[in-house]
Every structure is written in structure tokens, then in C-alpha cells.
C-alpha positions as CSV (number, residue, x, y, z in Angstrom):
1,M,30.5,117.1,115.7
2,K,32.3,113.7,116.1
3,K,32.0,113.2,112.4
4,T,33.6,116.6,111.6
5,V,36.5,115.9,114.0
6,L,37.0,112.4,112.5
7,L,37.1,113.9,109.0
8,L,39.5,116.6,110.1
9,L,41.8,114.0,111.7
10,A,41.6,111.8,108.6
11,A,42.5,114.7,106.4
12,I,45.5,115.7,108.6
13,L,46.8,112.1,108.7
14,T,46.4,111.8,104.9
15,I,48.3,115.1,104.3
16,S,51.1,114.3,106.8
17,S,51.7,110.8,105.4
18,S,51.7,112.2,101.8
19,V,54.3,114.8,102.8
20,T,56.4,112.2,104.6
21,R,56.2,109.8,101.6
22,A,57.1,112.6,99.2
23,A,60.2,113.5,101.2
24,E,61.2,109.8,101.3
25,E,60.6,109.5,97.5
26,D,62.8,112.5,96.5
27,H,66.0,110.5,96.6
28,A,66.8,106.9,97.4
29,Y,70.2,108.0,98.8
30,T,72.0,110.6,100.8
31,M,75.3,112.3,99.8
32,G,78.2,110.7,101.6
33,P,81.9,111.4,101.9
34,V,84.1,112.5,99.0
35,I,87.2,110.6,98.0
36,I,90.1,112.0,95.9
37,L,92.0,109.3,94.1
38,S,95.5,110.2,92.8
39,Y,97.0,107.8,90.2
40,I,100.8,107.6,90.5
41,R,103.4,106.0,88.3
42,T,106.7,105.5,90.1
43,Q,109.8,106.2,88.0
44,P,111.8,103.1,87.1
45,G,113.8,101.8,90.1
46,M,112.2,104.4,92.4
47,F,109.2,102.4,93.9
48,E,110.9,101.7,97.3
49,E,112.2,105.2,97.6
50,Y,108.8,106.7,96.9
51,M,107.3,104.3,99.4
52,R,109.8,105.5,102.0
53,Y,108.6,109.1,101.3
54,L,105.0,107.9,101.7
55,S,105.7,106.1,105.0
56,T,107.4,109.2,106.5
57,T,106.6,112.7,105.2
58,Y,103.3,111.9,103.5
59,K,102.1,109.8,106.5
60,R,102.9,112.6,109.0
61,I,100.9,115.1,107.0
62,M,97.9,112.8,106.6
63,E,97.9,111.7,110.2
64,E,98.0,115.3,111.4
65,A,95.2,116.2,108.9
66,K,93.2,113.3,110.2
67,K,93.9,114.3,113.8
68,Q,92.7,117.9,113.1
69,G,89.5,116.6,111.4
70,I,90.6,117.9,107.9
71,I,90.3,114.5,106.4
72,V,88.5,111.3,107.4
73,D,91.0,108.8,106.2
74,Y,93.7,108.0,103.6
75,A,95.2,104.9,102.0
76,V,97.8,103.7,99.6
77,Y,97.0,101.0,97.1
78,Q,99.3,99.1,94.7
79,T,97.8,98.3,91.3
80,L,98.9,96.6,88.1
81,P,99.3,99.3,85.4
82,R,97.0,98.9,82.4
83,D,99.7,100.1,80.0
84,A,103.2,101.6,80.0
85,Q,101.9,104.9,81.3
86,G,99.4,103.6,83.8
87,A,99.5,104.0,87.6
88,D,101.2,101.5,89.8
89,L,100.0,103.2,93.0
90,I,96.7,104.9,93.9
91,L,96.6,107.3,96.8
92,S,93.1,107.9,98.3
93,V,92.1,110.7,100.7
94,K,88.6,110.7,102.2
95,Y,86.9,113.9,103.1
96,K,83.6,114.2,105.2
97,N,81.8,116.2,102.4
98,M,82.2,118.7,99.6
99,A,82.1,121.7,102.0
100,V,85.6,120.7,103.3
101,F,87.0,121.9,100.0
102,D,85.9,125.5,100.6
103,D,88.7,126.2,103.1
104,L,91.0,123.2,102.5
105,Q,94.0,125.2,101.5
106,S,93.9,127.5,104.5
107,R,93.7,124.5,106.8
108,M,96.5,122.5,105.0
109,D,99.0,125.3,104.6
110,P,99.9,125.4,108.3
111,L,100.6,121.7,108.1
112,A,102.9,122.2,105.2
113,K,104.7,125.1,107.0
114,Q,105.1,123.0,110.1
115,L,106.6,120.1,108.2
116,F,108.7,121.9,105.5
117,G,109.3,125.3,107.2
118,S,107.6,127.4,104.6
119,L,105.2,127.1,101.6
120,P,108.1,127.7,99.1
121,K,110.0,124.9,100.6
122,A,106.9,122.6,100.5
123,A,106.6,123.5,96.8
124,T,110.2,122.6,96.1
125,A,109.8,119.3,97.9
126,S,106.7,118.6,95.8
127,A,108.7,119.3,92.6
128,D,111.6,117.1,93.9
129,R,109.1,114.2,94.2
130,E,108.8,114.2,90.4
131,K,112.2,112.4,90.4
132,L,110.5,109.5,92.2
133,R,107.1,109.5,90.6
134,K,104.8,110.9,88.0
135,D,101.2,112.0,88.7
136,V,99.2,110.4,85.9
137,G,95.8,111.7,86.9
138,S,93.2,112.0,89.6
139,Q,89.5,111.4,90.2
140,Q,87.0,112.7,92.6
141,I,84.3,110.3,93.7
142,R,81.4,110.6,96.1
143,Q,79.8,107.9,98.0
144,L,76.0,107.7,97.7
145,I,74.5,106.1,100.9
146,L,71.4,104.2,100.0
147,K,68.4,104.6,102.2
């Protein structure tokens, strides 16, 4: 009887450790936050003006989005352009995960309405920013957190 119980316990331990090991071996990482990078080239002579926009309107939107949990964080980076069309600024916005993008517009629209008065006014303001800068591309990256 003792021998049967010991064999049964050994089998259970072997199976449970194999399952645990298999789960750990699936991936050496977990999916982390998602970051959207926007590459911006300021128009000649408009760097300071665009920075004023970023430090006022843009900052208000991002801080409110952060406060509401829509975004995790945001940042502005200056960079040396690689060529005449390259970015001189990089804007980053960090999101908790990919699921945030499912309802992002419905969560951001109220912020745009609050700041600009309406969505058409927000769209006009966006078009007006083209006098200050040119969007030269964007990139989505996702952090992989190593186990």
C-alpha cells in the first residue's frame, strides 16, 4: 500500500513539474507596454513655436489622458536628423497594452472637444500645425519583458 501511494505521489509530482516547466518554457518574456513614436520635422524657423504648442496644448491633452489612465506616459525628444527630410523631434506616447487601442478614439474625443470645443475645430487645429511641422513617419513598438 505504501509503495502504491509513493508511486502515485511521485507520478503526480513528475506531471506537475513537467506542466510548470512547459508553461515557463513557452516564452522567455511577457508582452509589455506599447509605445507609439511620431517622427516630426519642424518647419524652418518654427522649432520654438512648435515647442510652445507642445508645452501648452499638447501637454494639457497628454496630462489629462494620463490622469484618466488612457496613456501611461509621454515624452518629447530632440534628435539630429539623418538627412534633409529627417525628424528633429520624436514624440512618444506609452500605452499599457494593445487593448487600449480598441476604444482609444472614443476615450480621446471628449478630451479634444474639451480643449478645442468640437471635433471639427480640433481637426482644423491639427491642420494648422502643419505650418509648424511635418509628420515624417511613425512607429509602433512593444516592450518585451524578459522573465
